[in-house]
C-alpha positions in Angstrom: 0.0 0.0 0.0 1.4 3.4 -0.9 0.4 6.4 1.2 1.4 9.9 0.1 1.5 12.8 2.6 2.0 16.4 1.3 2.9 19.2 3.7 2.5 22.9 2.4 4.2 25.6 4.6 3.4 29.3 4.8 6.1 32.0 4.2 9.0 30.3 2.4 7.4 27.8 0.1 8.5 24.4 1.3 6.9 21.2 0.2 7.8 17.8 1.5 6.6 14.6 0.0 6.7 11.7 2.5 6.2 8.2 1.1 5.6 5.3 3.4 5.9 1.9 1.9 4.0 -0.8 3.8 5.4 -4.2 3.4 2.6 -6.9 3.5 3.2 -9.7 5.8 3.7 -13.0 4.2 2.5 -16.2 5.6 3.5 -19.7 4.9 0.7 -22.1 4.2 0.6 -25.7 5.1 1.9 -28.1 2.6 0.4 -31.4 1.5 2.0 -34.3 3.3 2.4 -38.0 3.2 3.4 -40.3 6.0 7.1 -39.9 6.9 9.4 -42.5 5.6 13.1 -42.6 4.7 12.6 -45.5 2.3 11.1 -44.3 -0.9 12.3 -47.2 -3.0 10.1 -49.8 -1.3 7.4 -50.7 -3.8 4.2 -52.7 -3.7 4.4 -53.0 0.1 0.8 -52.0 0.7 -1.1 -53.4 -2.2 -4.7 -54.1 -1.6 -5.8 -57.7 -1.1 -9.0 -58.6 -2.8 -10.4 -61.9 -1.7 -13.9 -63.2 -2.4 -14.7 -59.9 -4.1 -14.1 -58.0 -0.8 -11.4 -55.5 -0.2 -9.4 -55.7 3.0 -6.8 -53.4 4.5 -5.5 -53.6 8.1 -6.7 -50.6 10.3 -4.2 -47.9 11.3 -3.0 -47.8 14.9 -5.1 -45.8 17.2 -3.6 -43.3 19.6 -4.8 -40.2 21.3 -4.1 -36.9 19.4 -2.4 -35.3 22.4 0.1 -38.1 22.8 3.8 -37.6 21.9 4.9 -40.2 19.4 8.5 -41.6 19.0 9.1 -42.3 15.3 12.8 -42.8 14.7 14.8 -45.8 15.8 18.3 -44.5 15.5 17.7 -40.9 16.4 14.6 -40.3 18.5 12.5 -37.4 17.3 9.1 -36.4 18.6 6.0 -35.5 16.8 4.3 -32.5 18.3 0.5 -32.8 18.3 -1.5 -29.8 19.2 -4.6 -28.0 18.2 -3.7 -25.4 15.6 -4.8 -21.9 16.4 -7.7 -20.6 14.5 -6.0 -17.8 12.5 -9.1 -17.2 10.5 -11.5 -16.8 13.5 -11.9 -13.0 12.9 -11.9 -13.3 9.1 -15.0 -13.5 6.9 -15.2 -16.2 4.3 -16.5 -15.1 1.0 -19.5 -17.3 0.1 -21.6 -17.3 -3.0 -25.2 -16.2 -2.8 -26.4 -19.8 -2.8 -24.2 -22.3 -1.0 -26.6 -25.2 -1.5 -26.1 -27.2 -4.7 -29.0 -27.3 -7.1 -31.0 -30.5 -7.6 -29.4 -31.1 -11.0 -25.9 -30.5 -9.5 -26.7 -33.0 -6.7 -27.9 -35.6 -9.1 -24.7 -35.2 -11.2 -22.4 -35.5 -8.2 -24.4 -38.6 -6.9 -24.0 -40.2 -10.3 -20.2 -39.5 -10.2 -19.7 -41.1 -6.8 -21.7 -44.2 -8.0 -19.4 -44.6 -11.0 -17.0 -47.5 -10.5 -14.2 -45.5 -12.0 -14.7 -42.6 -9.7 -15.0 -44.8 -6.7 -11.9 -46.7 -7.6 -10.0 -43.4 -8.1 -11.2 -42.1 -4.7 -10.1 -45.4 -3.1 -6.7 -45.1 -4.8 -6.2 -41.6 -3.3 -7.1 -43.0 0.2 -4.7 -45.9 -0.3 -1.9 -43.5 -1.3 -2.6 -41.0 1.4 -3.5 -43.0 4.5 -2.5 -46.6 3.5 -6.1 -47.7 4.1 -9.3 -47.8 2.1 -11.5 -49.0 4.9 -13.8 -46.8 6.9 -11.1 -46.1 9.5 -9.4 -44.0 7.0 -12.0 -41.3 7.4 -10.7 -40.6 10.9 -7.0 -40.6 10.1 -4.7 -37.7 11.1 -1.8 -36.8 8.9 1.1 -38.7 10.6 -0.3 -40.8 13.5 -3.5 -41.5 15.3 -7.1 -40.6 14.5 -9.8 -38.1 15.5 -13.1 -39.1 16.9 -15.6 -36.4 16.1 -17.0 -35.7 12.6 -18.6 -32.4 13.7 -16.1 -30.4 11.7 -12.5 -30.6 10.4 -10.3 -31.5 13.5 -7.7 -28.8 12.6 -5.0 -30.8 14.5 -1.5 -29.9 13.5 1.2 -32.6 13.5 4.9 -32.3 12.7 7.3 -35.0 11.5 10.6 -35.3 9.6 10.2 -36.2 5.9 13.5 -36.6 4.0 15.5 -34.7 6.6 13.1 -31.8 6.8 10.4 -31.2 9.4 7.0 -30.9 7.9 3.9 -29.7 9.7 0.4 -30.2 8.5 -3.3 -30.2 9.4 -4.3 -32.8 6.8 -7.0 -35.1 8.1 -9.5 -37.7 7.0 -9.5 -40.3 4.2 -8.2 -37.9 1.6 -6.0 -35.8 4.0 -7.9 -32.6 3.5 -6.2 -29.5 4.7 -8.0 -27.2 7.1 -7.9 -24.3 4.7 -9.4 -26.5 1.9 -12.2 -27.3 4.4 -12.7 -23.7 5.2 -12.9 -22.8 1.5 -15.1 -25.7 0.2 -17.5 -26.4 3.1 -19.7 -23.3 2.6 -19.5 -23.6 -1.2 -20.7 -27.3 -1.1 -23.1 -26.7 1.8 -21.4 -29.2 4.0 -22.4 -29.1 7.7 -19.9 -31.7 9.1 -16.7 -33.6 8.3 -18.5 -36.9 7.9 -17.4 -39.6 5.4 -20.0 -38.3 2.9 -18.6 -34.7 3.3 -15.1 -35.9 2.8 -16.1 -37.7 -0.4 -17.7 -34.6 -1.6 -14.6 -32.4 -0.9 -12.3 -34.9 -2.6 -14.6 -35.1 -5.6 -14.7 -31.3 -5.8 -10.9 -31.1 -5.7 -10.7 -33.6 -8.5 -13.2 -31.6 -10.5 -11.3 -28.4 -9.9 -8.3 -29.9 -11.6 -10.3 -31.0 -14.6 -9.7 -34.7 -14.0 -13.2 -36.1 -13.9 -13.5 -36.6 -17.6 -10.0 -38.2 -17.8 -11.1 -40.7 -15.2 -14.3 -41.6 -17.0 -12.3 -41.9 -20.3 -9.8 -44.4 -18.8 -7.0 -41.8 -18.9 -5.7 -42.6 -15.5 -2.2 -41.2 -15.9 -3.5 -37.9 -17.1 -6.0 -37.7 -14.1 -3.4 -38.8 -11.6 -0.9 -36.2 -12.8 -3.5 -33.4 -12.7 -4.3 -34.0 -9.0 -0.6 -34.4 -8.1 -0.5 -30.8 -6.8 -3.4 -31.6 -4.5 -2.2 -34.9 -3.0 1.5 -35.2 -2.3 1.4 -39.0 -2.5 0.7 -38.7 -6.2 3.4 -37.9 -8.8 3.7 -34.7 -10.8 4.7 -32.4 -8.0 7.9 -31.2 -6.3 6.8 -31.7 -2.7 9.6 -34.4 -2.2 7.4 -36.4 0.2 7.9 -39.9 -1.1 5.1 -40.0 -3.7 3.9 -43.3 -5.0 5.0 -44.2 -8.5 2.5 -44.0 -11.4 2.9 -47.8 -11.9 1.9 -48.5 -8.2 -1.1 -46.2 -8.4 -2.4 -47.6 -11.6 -2.1 -51.2 -10.5 -4.1 -50.5 -7.4 -6.6 -48.5 -9.3 -7.1 -51.2 -11.9 -7.7 -53.8 -9.1 -10.3 -51.6 -7.5 -12.0 -50.7 -10.7 -12.2 -54.4 -11.8 -13.7 -55.3 -8.4 -16.3 -52.5 -8.5 -17.3 -53.5 -12.0 -17.7 -57.1 -11.1 -21.3 -58.4 -11.0 -20.4 -60.2 -7.9 -19.0 -57.2 -6.1 -19.9 -57.0 -2.4 -19.5 -53.9 -0.2 -16.5 -54.5 2.1 -17.4 -54.7 5.8 -16.7 -51.6 7.9 -13.8 -51.7 10.4 
């Protein structure tokens, strides 16, 4: 912001121009994160097992969010888990005139989530982000543990070393949604909670914003996966350096899931 102040003096004409330059504060936003690991070469270690047309993944370990977790065998480091301050508490969020989706929009989104290809793609994101496609993934915190209330985004910040750099994040849920993405999309989509249905809706909207829906439906998995790479750090096509899965791994998991969903004998997997 540039502010000009002009002073005119009587008698001897003296004019002074004072220019104050205000430097805007810059803030560093949270980055997308994947679970910390120093072994990025390990492949196919978490592939989904499909038996009797049912998908199974072991549940994540449950801990309390306020616990301190030891995560390094050779050099003990601690993950700090605390409630992130609400920096936006006094800020107004710009919301369109109508936050509720129209009936036609709702029908379209319901059809998309019922598509075997879309469902398989959402599951692939969950597999890459939280190593789990079961219901327990909807409660996953970014590095360790889970939250227990779906009333709203938990906004719990966790920190951990990834590739020799400490990374902090508020990512939560099956698709590791950041708190600022929740703040932005919840009013637009008319979401009242952070339930599994709401998490699915946000993930679908993030995919749509990147223009990847059509790619998924047209069996162009690589194109779709690359487009959402800047949203999810576990996908390729980004420079986050957080041990992304390879395109080959992701596509193999996706094809397993899609084939299972398209099978006439498909059965909904039991909840954890």
